[in-house]
Biopython code that builds the backbone (N, CA, C, O; Angstrom):
import numpy as np
from Bio.PDB.StructureBuilder import StructureBuilder

atoms = [
    (1, "MET", "N", (22.008, 6.469, -4.307)),
    (1, "MET", "CA", (20.776, 6.881, -4.923)),
    (1, "MET", "C", (20.956, 6.894, -6.444)),
    (1, "MET", "O", (21.333, 7.907, -7.032)),
    (2, "ILE", "N", (20.680, 5.752, -7.060)),
    (2, "ILE", "CA", (20.803, 5.634, -8.505)),
    (2, "ILE", "C", (19.497, 5.084, -9.063)),
    (2, "ILE", "O", (18.656, 4.579, -8.319)),
    (3, "THR", "N", (19.337, 5.184, -10.364)),
    (3, "THR", "CA", (18.130, 4.666, -10.992)),
    (3, "THR", "C", (18.187, 3.139, -11.057)),
    (3, "THR", "O", (19.239, 2.529, -10.866)),
    (4, "LEU", "N", (17.046, 2.551, -11.328)),
    (4, "LEU", "CA", (16.952, 1.093, -11.377)),
    (4, "LEU", "C", (17.839, 0.514, -12.480)),
    (4, "LEU", "O", (18.478, -0.520, -12.284)),
    (5, "GLN", "N", (17.879, 1.172, -13.628)),
    (5, "GLN", "CA", (18.685, 0.670, -14.735)),
    (5, "GLN", "C", (20.175, 0.676, -14.383)),
    (5, "GLN", "O", (20.897, -0.265, -14.712)),
    (6, "LEU", "N", (20.626, 1.723, -13.724)),
    (6, "LEU", "CA", (22.037, 1.765, -13.332)),
    (6, "LEU", "C", (22.346, 0.748, -12.243)),
    (6, "LEU", "O", (23.437, 0.179, -12.204)),
    (7, "GLY", "N", (21.386, 0.526, -11.366)),
    (7, "GLY", "CA", (21.576, -0.498, -10.343)),
    (7, "GLY", "C", (21.709, -1.885, -10.949)),
    (7, "GLY", "O", (22.536, -2.686, -10.513)),
    (8, "LEU", "N", (20.893, -2.165, -11.954)),
    (8, "LEU", "CA", (21.000, -3.465, -12.628)),
    (8, "LEU", "C", (22.304, -3.573, -13.408)),
    (8, "LEU", "O", (22.874, -4.659, -13.515)),
    (9, "ALA", "N", (22.776, -2.471, -13.948)),
    (9, "ALA", "CA", (24.038, -2.502, -14.695)),
    (9, "ALA", "C", (25.215, -2.801, -13.770)),
    (9, "ALA", "O", (26.241, -3.294, -14.238)),
    (10, "ASN", "N", (25.099, -2.521, -12.484)),
    (10, "ASN", "CA", (26.176, -2.813, -11.536)),
    (10, "ASN", "C", (26.396, -4.312, -11.364)),
    (10, "ASN", "O", (27.475, -4.731, -10.944)),
    (11, "PHE", "N", (25.396, -5.121, -11.680)),
    (11, "PHE", "CA", (25.562, -6.566, -11.580)),
    (11, "PHE", "C", (26.381, -7.127, -12.735)),
    (11, "PHE", "O", (26.782, -8.291, -12.691)),
    (12, "GLN", "N", (26.635, -6.341, -13.749)),
    (12, "GLN", "CA", (27.449, -6.788, -14.869)),
    (12, "GLN", "C", (28.884, -6.339, -14.642)),
    (12, "GLN", "O", (29.177, -5.143, -14.623)),
    (13, "GLY", "N", (29.754, -7.286, -14.476)),
    (13, "GLY", "CA", (31.159, -6.989, -14.257)),
    (13, "GLY", "C", (31.952, -7.075, -15.541)),
    (13, "GLY", "O", (31.433, -7.499, -16.573)),
    (14, "THR", "N", (33.215, -6.671, -15.480)),
    (14, "THR", "CA", (34.053, -6.736, -16.679)),
    (14, "THR", "C", (34.482, -8.173, -16.973)),
    (14, "THR", "O", (34.691, -8.535, -18.131)),
    (15, "ARG", "N", (34.614, -8.992, -15.928)),
    (15, "ARG", "CA", (35.049, -10.371, -16.142)),
    (15, "ARG", "C", (33.987, -11.394, -15.760)),
    (15, "ARG", "O", (33.983, -12.512, -16.273)),
    (16, "ARG", "N", (33.098, -11.014, -14.869)),
    (16, "ARG", "CA", (32.106, -11.975, -14.389)),
    (16, "ARG", "C", (30.779, -11.249, -14.190)),
    (16, "ARG", "O", (30.739, -10.149, -13.639)),
    (17, "THR", "N", (29.698, -11.875, -14.643)),
    (17, "THR", "CA", (28.359, -11.318, -14.491)),
    (17, "THR", "C", (27.561, -12.217, -13.572)),
    (17, "THR", "O", (27.530, -13.433, -13.761)),
    (18, "GLN", "N", (26.919, -11.632, -12.582)),
    (18, "GLN", "CA", (26.085, -12.394, -11.663)),
    (18, "GLN", "C", (24.687, -12.498, -12.274)),
    (18, "GLN", "O", (23.807, -11.681, -12.002)),
    (19, "TRP", "N", (24.507, -13.536, -13.115)),
    (19, "TRP", "CA", (23.288, -13.662, -13.900)),
    (19, "TRP", "C", (22.053, -13.863, -13.030)),
    (19, "TRP", "O", (20.982, -13.345, -13.345)),
    (20, "SER", "N", (22.193, -14.603, -11.951)),
    (20, "SER", "CA", (21.021, -14.853, -11.108)),
    (20, "SER", "C", (20.512, -13.558, -10.483)),
    (20, "SER", "O", (19.303, -13.325, -10.455)),
    (21, "LEU", "N", (21.409, -12.714, -9.983)),
    (21, "LEU", "CA", (20.991, -11.438, -9.409)),
    (21, "LEU", "C", (20.465, -10.490, -10.471)),
    (21, "LEU", "O", (19.514, -9.748, -10.226)),
    (22, "LEU", "N", (21.072, -10.509, -11.645)),
    (22, "LEU", "CA", (20.634, -9.640, -12.727)),
    (22, "LEU", "C", (19.229, -10.005, -13.196)),
    (22, "LEU", "O", (18.397, -9.121, -13.398)),
    (23, "MET", "N", (18.957, -11.290, -13.371)),
    (23, "MET", "CA", (17.627, -11.715, -13.806)),
    (23, "MET", "C", (16.578, -11.493, -12.716)),
    (23, "MET", "O", (15.442, -11.133, -13.025)),
    (24, "ALA", "N", (16.935, -11.701, -11.456)),
    (24, "ALA", "CA", (15.997, -11.425, -10.360)),
    (24, "ALA", "C", (15.671, -9.935, -10.313)),
    (24, "ALA", "O", (14.523, -9.562, -10.070)),
    (25, "GLY", "N", (16.653, -9.094, -10.538)),
    (25, "GLY", "CA", (16.405, -7.652, -10.578)),
    (25, "GLY", "C", (15.515, -7.256, -11.736)),
    (25, "GLY", "O", (14.675, -6.367, -11.601)),
    (26, "ASN", "N", (15.690, -7.907, -12.874)),
    (26, "ASN", "CA", (14.829, -7.624, -14.027)),
    (26, "ASN", "C", (13.384, -8.011, -13.755)),
    (26, "ASN", "O", (12.464, -7.293, -14.148)),
    (27, "VAL", "N", (13.179, -9.132, -13.088)),
    (27, "VAL", "CA", (11.818, -9.554, -12.751)),
    (27, "VAL", "C", (11.182, -8.566, -11.788)),
    (27, "VAL", "O", (10.023, -8.186, -11.960)),
    (28, "VAL", "N", (11.929, -8.152, -10.783)),
    (28, "VAL", "CA", (11.407, -7.188, -9.807)),
    (28, "VAL", "C", (11.101, -5.856, -10.486)),
    (28, "VAL", "O", (10.157, -5.166, -10.101)),
    (29, "ALA", "N", (11.892, -5.492, -11.492)),
    (29, "ALA", "CA", (11.690, -4.215, -12.170)),
    (29, "ALA", "C", (10.468, -4.234, -13.085)),
    (29, "ALA", "O", (9.780, -3.220, -13.208)),
    (30, "THR", "N", (10.186, -5.361, -13.727)),
    (30, "THR", "CA", (9.093, -5.402, -14.689)),
    (30, "THR", "C", (7.777, -5.914, -14.112)),
    (30, "THR", "O", (6.721, -5.688, -14.704)),
    (31, "LEU", "N", (7.817, -6.588, -12.985)),
    (31, "LEU", "CA", (6.607, -7.163, -12.416)),
    (31, "LEU", "C", (5.521, -6.130, -12.108)),
    (31, "LEU", "O", (4.360, -6.390, -12.423)),
    (32, "PRO", "N", (5.828, -4.980, -11.514)),
    (32, "PRO", "CA", (4.758, -3.999, -11.268)),
    (32, "PRO", "C", (4.088, -3.504, -12.545)),
    (32, "PRO", "O", (2.880, -3.269, -12.553)),
    (33, "LEU", "N", (4.844, -3.342, -13.615)),
    (33, "LEU", "CA", (4.269, -2.898, -14.882)),
    (33, "LEU", "C", (3.325, -3.947, -15.463)),
    (33, "LEU", "O", (2.250, -3.610, -15.960)),
    (34, "ILE", "N", (3.717, -5.199, -15.402)),
    (34, "ILE", "CA", (2.883, -6.267, -15.929)),
    (34, "ILE", "C", (1.608, -6.405, -15.106)),
    (34, "ILE", "O", (0.527, -6.574, -15.668)),
    (35, "LEU", "N", (1.720, -6.335, -13.785)),
    (35, "LEU", "CA", (0.544, -6.433, -12.931)),
    (35, "LEU", "C", (-0.409, -5.267, -13.158)),
    (35, "LEU", "O", (-1.625, -5.458, -13.174)),
    (36, "PHE", "N", (0.128, -4.061, -13.334)),
    (36, "PHE", "CA", (-0.716, -2.908, -13.602)),
    (36, "PHE", "C", (-1.449, -3.062, -14.927)),
    (36, "PHE", "O", (-2.634, -2.743, -15.020)),
    (37, "PHE", "N", (-0.758, -3.547, -15.949)),
    (37, "PHE", "CA", (-1.405, -3.751, -17.238)),
    (37, "PHE", "C", (-2.510, -4.790, -17.143)),
    (37, "PHE", "O", (-3.597, -4.584, -17.684)),
    (38, "LEU", "N", (-2.253, -5.897, -16.467)),
    (38, "LEU", "CA", (-3.277, -6.928, -16.339)),
    (38, "LEU", "C", (-4.478, -6.424, -15.553)),
    (38, "LEU", "O", (-5.616, -6.789, -15.849)),
    (39, "PHE", "N", (-4.234, -5.594, -14.562)),
    (39, "PHE", "CA", (-5.317, -5.033, -13.765)),
    (39, "PHE", "C", (-6.152, -4.044, -14.572)),
    (39, "PHE", "O", (-7.375, -4.008, -14.437)),
    (40, "ALA", "N", (-5.497, -3.242, -15.411)),
    (40, "ALA", "CA", (-6.186, -2.176, -16.145)),
    (40, "ALA", "C", (-6.471, -2.538, -17.597)),
    (40, "ALA", "O", (-6.845, -1.665, -18.380)),
    (41, "GLN", "N", (-6.306, -3.795, -17.974)),
    (41, "GLN", "CA", (-6.463, -4.208, -19.368)),
    (41, "GLN", "C", (-7.875, -3.938, -19.886)),
    (41, "GLN", "O", (-8.027, -3.501, -21.027)),
    (42, "LYS", "N", (-8.886, -4.179, -19.102)),
    (42, "LYS", "CA", (-10.263, -3.936, -19.547)),
    (42, "LYS", "C", (-10.492, -2.455, -19.830)),
    (42, "LYS", "O", (-11.185, -2.102, -20.784)),
    (43, "GLN", "N", (-9.913, -1.596, -19.008)),
    (43, "GLN", "CA", (-10.061, -0.163, -19.217)),
    (43, "GLN", "C", (-9.356, 0.270, -20.498)),
    (43, "GLN", "O", (-9.888, 1.098, -21.238)),
    (44, "PHE", "N", (-8.173, -0.269, -20.776)),
    (44, "PHE", "CA", (-7.458, 0.068, -22.003)),
    (44, "PHE", "C", (-8.270, -0.336, -23.230)),
    (44, "PHE", "O", (-8.398, 0.438, -24.179)),
    (45, "ILE", "N", (-8.816, -1.546, -23.209)),
    (45, "ILE", "CA", (-9.591, -2.039, -24.341)),
    (45, "ILE", "C", (-10.863, -1.230, -24.514)),
    (45, "ILE", "O", (-11.244, -0.910, -25.640)),
    (46, "ALA", "N", (-11.525, -0.895, -23.415)),
    (46, "ALA", "CA", (-12.747, -0.105, -23.496)),
    (46, "ALA", "C", (-12.462, 1.289, -24.057)),
    (46, "ALA", "O", (-13.258, 1.816, -24.834)),
    (47, "THR", "N", (-11.349, 1.880, -23.676)),
    (47, "THR", "CA", (-10.983, 3.200, -24.184)),
    (47, "THR", "C", (-10.717, 3.156, -25.686)),
    (47, "THR", "O", (-11.156, 4.036, -26.426)),
    (48, "MET", "N", (-10.001, 2.134, -26.128)),
    (48, "MET", "CA", (-9.718, 2.023, -27.569)),
    (48, "MET", "C", (-11.002, 1.752, -28.361)),
    (48, "MET", "O", (-11.179, 2.289, -29.455)),
    (49, "THR", "N", (-11.885, 0.933, -27.819)),
    (49, "THR", "CA", (-13.142, 0.647, -28.490)),
    (49, "THR", "C", (-14.015, 1.901, -28.590)),
    (49, "THR", "O", (-14.625, 2.159, -29.627)),
    (50, "PHE", "N", (-14.068, 2.660, -27.522)),
    (50, "PHE", "CA", (-14.886, 3.877, -27.497)),
    (50, "PHE", "C", (-14.346, 4.934, -28.442)),
    (50, "PHE", "O", (-15.120, 5.655, -29.073)),
    (51, "SER", "N", (-13.015, 5.037, -28.549)),
    (51, "SER", "CA", (-12.444, 6.091, -29.390)),
    (51, "SER", "C", (-12.429, 5.698, -30.868)),
    (51, "SER", "O", (-12.236, 6.562, -31.724)),
    (52, "GLY", "N", (-12.623, 4.447, -31.183)),
    (52, "GLY", "CA", (-12.661, 4.010, -32.568)),
    (52, "GLY", "C", (-11.286, 3.724, -33.156)),
    (52, "GLY", "O", (-11.164, 3.583, -34.373)),
    (53, "LEU", "N", (-10.257, 3.636, -32.337)),
    (53, "LEU", "CA", (-8.926, 3.302, -32.849)),
    (53, "LEU", "C", (-8.856, 1.823, -33.169)),
    (53, "LEU", "O", (-9.467, 0.993, -32.495)),
    (54, "LYS", "N", (-8.108, 1.513, -34.198)),
    (54, "LYS", "CA", (-7.917, 0.120, -34.575)),
    (54, "LYS", "C", (-6.471, -0.254, -34.281)),
    (54, "LYS", "O", (-5.556, 0.518, -34.567)),
    (55, "GLY", "N", (-6.268, -1.417, -33.719)),
    (55, "GLY", "CA", (-4.922, -1.789, -33.345)),
    (55, "GLY", "C", (-4.559, -3.140, -33.649)),
    (55, "GLY", "O", (-3.434, -3.555, -33.369)),
]
sb = StructureBuilder()
sb.init_structure("model")
sb.init_model(0)
sb.init_chain("A")
sb.init_seg("    ")
for serial, (resi, resn, name, xyz) in enumerate(atoms, 1):
    if name == "N":
        sb.init_residue(resn, " ", resi, " ")
    sb.init_atom(name, np.array(xyz, "f"), 0.0, 1.0, " ", f" {name:<3s}", serial, name[0])
structure = sb.get_structure()
């Protein structure tokens, strides 16, 4: 029972790094965040427009 970041760090060895597993883990870790942002992007923009913030 470890966090996602520590689990990904286990793929990095002292002499050899399993790059394919490490990159696949990174994609799996970031994909839900990207999908959530794309789904809620209109709401984020509408909130910023309504509040008058400039970005």
